[in-house]
C-alpha positions, -999 to 999 in steps of 0.1 A, spaced: -764 -169 -696 -746 -201 -683 -713 -217 -684 -721 -231 -719 -694 -257 -713 -669 -238 -736 -640 -237 -709 -648 -203 -702 -645 -192 -665 -680 -192 -646 -680 -161 -626 -707 -175 -601 -709 -211 -590 -740 -222 -568 -735 -255 -549 -765 -271 -536 -761 -308 -518 -794 -326 -523 -807 -353 -500 -842 -367 -510 -851 -333 -525 -868 -348 -557 -897 -322 -556 -875 -291 -551 -849 -297 -579 -867 -280 -607 -877 -251 -589 -843 -248 -574 -828 -248 -608 -852 -224 -625 -850 -198 -596 -811 -201 -596 -813 -195 -633 -833 -164 -631 -807 -152 -606 -780 -155 -633 -799 -137 -658 -808 -109 -633 -772 -106 -624 -759 -106 -663 -733 -132 -653 -719 -164 -665 -734 -188 -640 -729 -227 -629 -753 -246 -606 -737 -277 -591 -763 -302 -577 -748 -332 -556 -770 -363 -551 -760 -375 -515 -773 -409 -520 -810 -400 -520 -835 -429 -518 -860 -410 -537 -859 -398 -575 -833 -369 -567 -807 -384 -589 -829 -386 -621 -841 -351 -614 -805 -340 -611 -797 -357 -645 -829 -342 -662 -820 -306 -653 -784 -311 -665 -798 -325 -697 -818 -293 -701 -793 -268 -691 -757 -267 -700 -749 -245 -670 -761 -274 -645 -735 -300 -634 -747 -332 -618 -726 -350 -592 -733 -382 -571 -723 -397 -539 -726 -433 -539 -730 -432 -499 -747 -406 -477 -719 -382 -469 -737 -354 -454 -741 -316 -461 -704 -305 -456 -690 -334 -477 -713 -321 -504 -700 -286 -502 -663 -301 -507 -673 -321 -535 -691 -291 -553 -660 -268 -544 -637 -293 -561 -657 -292 -593 -665 -255 -593 -655 -233 -620 -666 -200 -606 -644 -174 -590 -673 -168 -566 -690 -196 -548 -724 -197 -532 -735 -225 -508 -774 -231 -503 -795 -258 -493 -816 -273 -518 -848 -274 -495 -856 -239 -507 -860 -225 -470 -833 -201 -481 -849 -185 -511 -826 -186 -542 -835 -151 -552 -814 -139 -522 -783 -151 -539 -783 -120 -561 -784 -95 -529 -756 -117 -512 -736 -116 -544 -740 -78 -549 -729 -72 -512 -699 -92 -518 -689 -72 -548 -696 -38 -536 -680 -42 -501 -647 -51 -486 -659 -85 -472 -642 -118 -479 -675 -137 -473 -712 -126 -471 -733 -148 -444 -770 -149 -446 -788 -144 -413 -819 -162 -410 -847 -138 -403 -872 -142 -375 -899 -125 -400 -925 -154 -407 -900 -180 -392 -917 -209 -372 -908 -204 -336 -905 -241 -326 -879 -260 -306 -854 -261 -335 -853 -224 -336 -847 -223 -298 -819 -251 -301 -804 -229 -330 -800 -198 -313 -790 -216 -282 -761 -229 -303 -754 -197 -316 -750 -181 -282 -727 -211 -270 -705 -208 -301 -699 -171 -295 -693 -175 -259 -669 -205 -260 -651 -198 -291 -653 -157 -290 -671 -153 -321 -694 -121 -330 -719 -140 -353 -757 -134 -354 -762 -169 -368 -731 -189 -369 -748 -220 -383 -761 -206 -414 -747 -223 -443 -762 -198 -468 -729 -180 -480 -714 -163 -509 -674 -160 -508 -645 -158 -533 -638 -192 -543 -601 -197 -525 -616 -181 -493 -643 -207 -492 -616 -234 -498 -598 -220 -468 -626 -216 -446 -638 -253 -452 -603 -268 -447 -608 -281 -410 -582 -299 -391 -605 -319 -368 -632 -344 -374 -668 -333 -366 -703 -349 -366 -716 -317 -380 -688 -297 -395 -710 -272 -414 -718 -258 -378 -682 -243 -378 -683 -223 -412 -685 -191 -395 -660 -200 -364 -634 -211 -392 -639 -179 -412 -634 -155 -381 -604 -178 -367 -587 -175 -403 -588 -137 -401 -615 -131 -427 -638 -103 -430 -675 -116 -429 -705 -94 -436 -739 -105 -425 -772 -100 -445 -804 -106 -430 -825 -129 -455 -860 -147 -452 -860 -182 -440 -892 -199 -450 -909 -232 -442 -905 -262 -463 -929 -269 -490 -917 -304 -499 -892 -327 -482 -884 -334 -445 -857 -321 -420 -837 -347 -406 -840 -330 -370 -868 -341 -349 -885 -317 -324 -861 -329 -295 -830 -341 -312 -812 -356 -282 -785 -374 -301 -778 -346 -324 -774 -322 -292 -750 -348 -278 -730 -346 -310 -731 -310 -312 -714 -307 -277 -688 -333 -286 -682 -310 -317 -677 -281 -295 -649 -297 -276 -633 -305 -309 -638 -269 -320 -620 -257 -288 -591 -279 -299 -591 -265 -332 -598 -229 -328 -589 -222 -292 -605 -193 -275 -605 -170 -303 -572 -180 -314 -562 -175 -352 -543 -202 -372 -513 -192 -393 -524 -188 -428 -493 -208 -443 -498 -234 -417 -531 -240 -430 -521 -241 -464 -494 -267 -455 -522 -288 -440 -539 -292 -474 -507 -293 -495 -479 -307 -474 -443 -302 -483 -421 -324 -504 -397 -330 -476 -396 -318 -439 -371 -296 -423 -343 -304 -400 -357 -308 -365 -351 -281 -338 -343 -301 -306 -326 -303 -275 -311 -271 -260 -317 -253 -292 -356 -259 -291 -356 -246 -255 -337 -216 -264 -363 -210 -293 -392 -214 -270 -378 -190 -244 -371 -164 -272 -406 -163 -286 -422 -167 -252 -406 -134 -243 -415 -115 -272 -434 -87 -255 -400 -79 -236 -379 -73 -264 -403 -67 -293 -424 -35 -298 -446 -45 -325 -443 -84 -331 -465 -109 -313 -458 -145 -303 -476 -155 -336 -442 -149 -353 -433 -186 -339 -460 -201 -358 -450 -182 -388 -413 -192 -385 -421 -227 -380 -443 -225 -410 -418 -210 -434 -392 -236 -424 -417 -262 -440 -430 -241 -470 -396 -238 -484 -401 -272 -493 -433 -269 -512 -435 -279 -550 -434 -251 -573 -469 -258 -584 -482 -256 -547 -461 -226 -540 -474 -207 -570 -509 -215 -558 -503 -201 -526 -489 -169 -540 -519 -167 -564 -544 -171 -534 -525 -142 -516 -522 -120 -547 -558 -122 -555 -567 -114 -519 -545 -85 -517 -558 -70 -549 -595 -75 -539 -586 -59 -507 -569 -30 -520 -595 -25 -547 -623 -26 -519 -605 -6 -491 -583 20 -508 -593 51 -529 -560 50 -547 -562 15 -560 -598 16 -567 -594 48 -590 -565 34 -608 -581 1 -617 -612 18 -627 -592 40 -650 -578 10 -666 -610 -11 -666 -596 -37 -645 -612 -54 -617 -598 -81 -591 -616 -109 -610 -594 -103 -639 -564 -115 -618 -566 -154 -625 -530 -163 -629 -497 -148 -614 -490 -135 -649 -522 -115 -648 -503 -89 -621 -491 -72 -653 -525 -58 -658 -521 -37 -630 -503 -4 -630 -469 0 -617 -466 21 -583 -437 46 -582 -420 64 -552 -436 96 -562 -471 78 -561 -464 69 -527 -455 103 -516 -486 119 -530 -511 92 -518 -496 77 -487 -519 84 -460 -557 81 -465 -556 75 -502 -536 43 -497 -544 34 -462 -569 8 -462 -602 18 -446 -599 -9 -421 -565 -1 -412 -555 -4 -375 -530 23 -365 -513 5 -334 -506 -24 -358 -486 -2 -382 -449 10 -383 -437 40 -399 -407 31 -421 -386 61 -431 -355 63 -454 -334 92 -465 -341 81 -500 -315 72 -527 -313 107 -541 -316 124 -504 -352 131 -507 -371 117 -476 -393 86 -481 -420 73 -459 -438 41 -461 -457 19 -436 -455 -19 -429 -483 -37 -407 -480 -62 -381 -485 -93 -402 -458 -81 -425 -433 -73 -400 -440 -108 -383 -432 -124 -415 -401 -104 -421 -387 -114 -386 -395 -152 -395 -380 -151 -431 -349 -135 -416 -345 -166 -390 -349 -190 -419 -326 -172 -442 -300 -172 -415 -303 -213 -414 -295 -212 -451 -261 -198 -442 -255 -225 -415 -268 -205 -385 -290 -226 -360 -311 -213 -330 -288 -204 -300 -256 -198 -322 -238 -166 -315 -240 -138 -341 -224 -103 -349 -238 -76 -368 -220 -46 -384 -251 -22 -385 -266 7 -370 -283 -8 -339 -303 21 -326 -305 51 -353 -339 63 -356 -354 43 -326 -372 58 -297 -353 52 -261 -379 24 -255 -375 10 -290 -335 9 -284 -337 -6 -252 -360 -36 -267 -335 -38 -296 -306 -43 -272 -324 -67 -251 -333 -88 -282 -297 -89 -289 -290 -107 -257 -317 -132 -264 -302 -139 -297 -266 -137 -285 -259 -111 -311 -231 -85 -307 -236 -52 -325 -206 -36 -341 -217 2 -351 -209 3 -389 -209 40 -389 -179 41 -360 -152 22 -376 -121 42 -374 -84 36 -376 -82 43 -338 -107 18 -327 -107 -9 -353 -81 -31 -334 -106 -31 -305 -135 -39 -328 -117 -70 -340 -107 -81 -304 -145 -78 -294 -155 -99 -324 -130 -125 -319 -140 -128 -281 -177 -133 -291 -168 -160 -317 -199 -157 -337 -212 -184 -361 -226 -158 -382 -214 -122 -391 -240 -102 -409 -238 -65 -422 -228 -42 -448 -205 -52 -477 -185 -20 -473 -180 -25 -437 -168 -60 -442 -146 -51 -471 -127 -24 -449 -123 -48 -419 -109 -77 -443 -85 -52 -459 -74 -39 -426 -71 -75 -412 -50 -86 -443 -26 -54 -442 -21 -57 -404 -18 -96 -401 -48 -97 -379 -63 -131 -374 -88 -150 -350 -121 -141 -367 -134 -173 -384 -173 -172 -386 -191 -201 -403 -206 -175 -427 -209 -139 -436 -241 -125 -448 -237 -92 -465 -267 -68 -472 -279 -32 -479 -253 -29 -506 -242 -45 -537 -216 -71 -531 -189 -69 -558 -172 -105 -568 -139 -89 -556 -152 -81 -522 -165 -116 -519 -134 -131 -528 -114 -110 -504 -138 -117 -474 -137 -155 -481 -98 -154 -484 -94 -133 -451 -120 -148 -430 -119 -183 -443 -155 -185 -447 -188 -185 -470 -204 -153 -481 -240 -150 -486 -255 -122 -500 -292 -107 -492 -310 -82 -513 -335 -62 -495 -346 -25 -488 -360 -4 -459 -397 -8 -475 -394 -48 -473 -365 -60 -454 -351 -91 -469 -366 -98 -504 -342 -125 -517 -313 -143 -502 -284 -164 -515 -284 -202 -504 -254 -227 -504 -256 -228 -542 -247 -192 -545 -266 -192 -579 -286 -162 -577 -309 -146 -551 -338 -167 -539 -371 -146 -537 -390 -152 -505 -419 -162 -525 -444 -164 -496 -441 -128 -490 -432 -112 -525 -437 -114 -561 -406 -99 -579 -407 -88 -615 -380 -78 -636 -390 -54 -665 -376 -37 -693 -396 -15 -715 -426 -25 -695 -422 -62 -704 -409 -91 -685 -372 -98 -691 -357 -128 -706 -330 -147 -690 -297 -128 -689 -314 -95 -695 -310 -66 -668 -344 -50 -659 -359 -29 -632 -371 -48 -600 -407 -45 -594 -422 -58 -561 -456 -68 -549 -460 -73 -512 -483 -101 -503 -488 -94 -468 -492 -56 -460 -531 -54 -458 -530 -19 -440 -510 -2 -467 -511 -24 -497 -479 -21 -521 -486 -36 -553 -462 -36 -584 -438 -11 -566 -409 2 -585 -381 0 -558 -354 16 -578 -330 -11 -582 -319 -31 -614 -311 -68 -615 -304 -98 -640 -332 -122 -648 -321 -156 -643 -337 -189 -661 -357 -210 -638 -336 -239 -627 -363 -259 -605 -351 -270 -571 -320 -249 -555 -294 -262 -533 -314 -254 -502 -340 -278 -516 -367 -249 -524 -385 -242 -558 -383 -205 -551 -380 -182 -579 -345 -165 -582 -331 -132 -594 -294 -127 -606 -268 -101 -598 -282 -70 -586 -269 -43 -608 -273 -12 -585 -302 16 -582 -319 30 -614 -310 64 -598 -272 52 -603 -274 50 -640 -250 70 -659 -265 81 -693 -240 88 -720 -247 113 -749 -251 88 -775 -279 70 -755 -259 44 -741 -266 36 -702 -244 21 -677 -256 6 -644 -237 15 -612 -220 -19 -611 -204 -13 -643 -182 11 -626 -177 -14 -597 -165 -39 -622 -143 -14 -640 -125 1 -613 -119 -33 -594 -93 -39 -620 -74 -10 -609 -74 -12 -571 -35 -6 -568 -42 28 -583 -75 39 -569 -86 29 -533 -122 45 -535 -143 61 -563 -174 80 -566 -191 89 -599 -214 119 -600 -234 130 -630 -253 164 -630 -260 165 -666 -260 141 -697 -227 156 -711 -205 152 -680 -193 132 -652 -174 140 -622 -154 111 -606 -140 115 -572 -110 93 -566 -90 82 -533 -55 74 -545 -40 41 -536 -1 33 -531 6 28 -571 -14 61 -581 6 81 -607 -7 106 -632 2 81 -662 -17 54 -645 -46 75 -638 -45 87 -676 -46 50 -687 -77 42 -666 -95 74 -678 -86 65 -716 -99 30 -711 -133 43 -696 -139 64 -728 -142 33 -746 -176 28 -727 -189 62 -721 -180 76 -755 -156 105 -766 -183 131 -763 -186 126 -725 -167 151 -704 -148 135 -677 -139 157 -647 -115 141 -620 -112 152 -585 -87 137 -561 -99 134 -525 -84 122 -493 -118 103 -484 -152 95 -496 -170 92 -463 -197 65 -453 -230 79 -448 -244 78 -412 -257 42 -415 -223 30 -426 -228 28 -465 -208 45 -494 -227 53 -526 -204 44 -558 -226 64 -583 -249 92 -579 -271 104 -608 -292 136 -605 -306 132 -641 -342 121 -627 -344 93 -656 -373 69 -658 -356 33 -667 -388 20 -685 -385 50 -707 -348 48 -715 -346 9 -713 -348 4 -752 -314 24 -753 -298 -1 -729 -264 -16 -743 -254 -50 -740 -239 -62 -706 -201 -56 -712 -190 -64 -677 
């Protein structure tokens, strides 16, 4: 039992600030040690001498000499209970931390019960409620209860005993709770207020509160000066916590860990436009709240965090989502129990690999009440449905916090492309597919506030394309965003018909792979810079290019992206399967989700062109369901065919590769102007070098390979139902 000073991580740290408690130190140490033994955990007791005038310092040194699990710390001047907590927390090694007074009025034996409640519940923090049983009914009790009512009324809390500082919580949660913006005379009074304001789930447990045997309380019978100070603190509390207002968690983190530089200010008419946009959210958003504004402003700053601070935030979010999923969902609890993994095993970002991966089939089978958190709120959840890459419908849910982060991230990424608030936009998209009438109205109204022109990507035809060009030219967008396929079609049409007049500052391509040839065409025709976005319906924007165009920057505050091959993390230059962990969706946790895409791994290059330290992923190689498996075991990603056929665009206008079985592929071809049987034979003969002579290649000439309803075209379709992690060992070297 004990920490044993062997660099092992203590599971439970108990922190006890001490001021003139010489007669209580030995008893406190002995009783806390018995709690560690009863729990059968590694334990650590941190005793902080707060400039005591008696023998407290010596007693603490004695206990530290007798027990290797006792740590003694010293304040040269009296700094108070709250500062003692902070000193202890900074030195703590435990994954779980308990705060307790050293006067023994809170029985140390109750630590065990609080700890077990935390371990067996979905709570982020357990707070002891001082029982009235055997408690002295004096003026201090009346004042304490009066203060509790005042705090609940003014700051809209629900606490039975706000002021109780006898708590057990996960270390990172407690660090966040104790991170206060204002200066207070008695900051420990606001521990529960802070926890609720920051969205933590607090469980109350009634415990005894006994009379002092030794020592003396600093409060007199009628502490008038203390009452006055508490009332001043209450005013500061209103300024910090508002009337039940919750502070953005990224903003809180930035307060403790400022970015390395500040973002460009939004000023003048652009600032006014931004404020109006967020102020009117209820009119044009059906799920998001005005809290999106705070998240957007925080994300503009967090992009400049150091990598060390960024990873600390990501680890905090990862640990919280894993604990939450384990405590609140049957699905994750069973899977982790089957592997013998607990939330406490996730101590670093690399520990994520200890958890099982999540397949689409897992989601289909367990989505609703197996994966829904027990405390989910249906009105804060959005059903997200896709047709699925293989045509099989797929449904998942996003919660409000995730949706608000998505919206804020989208705005930040647009800034990387040169857009600023108030600039005009045009979007080649499907504006209202899948929306109700009310949602469609709000989507159109949102477009008005964002000065966004919608061009329906699935309605582009020969007979209307000239009119679409004219609409875009009249709108004069700074940013064009939409499907790569749609942009490519417009660019080729503009080039062949001599159409000019569209000169956006940037084009952002999304929802499809952006081949190098398409990028080059867009930049040449529209005289602009092209930015690629990698995302999905499940998560929206996962990674974006910045002005360096050196890979896709993962939205690190929102997602952890792994690239895996044979179940291991890939090396730089390797292609692997993308696995995504959502750090925000608490209602339906999505941890290590196999999204079905392939990407190249890039070496970590440090700071990017936009000034961020975000991790990057390389070129997107397509869907795992778009892999062609050859008879000799070689597999070819969908982008291989895009690279191969791009050299023959004078012969083949469009293509689609379909594999029904391992021995054959069918290639549908739309001939171009230079098509001939001889040229086609040369192309097929060259292709055999990659697919092997044993592969049968069936050719089918067609007039058109139609876009699907949302404006996309699928280049490769595989119906073999292969598992990339099982087949990855047969993967060829990249020959594109």
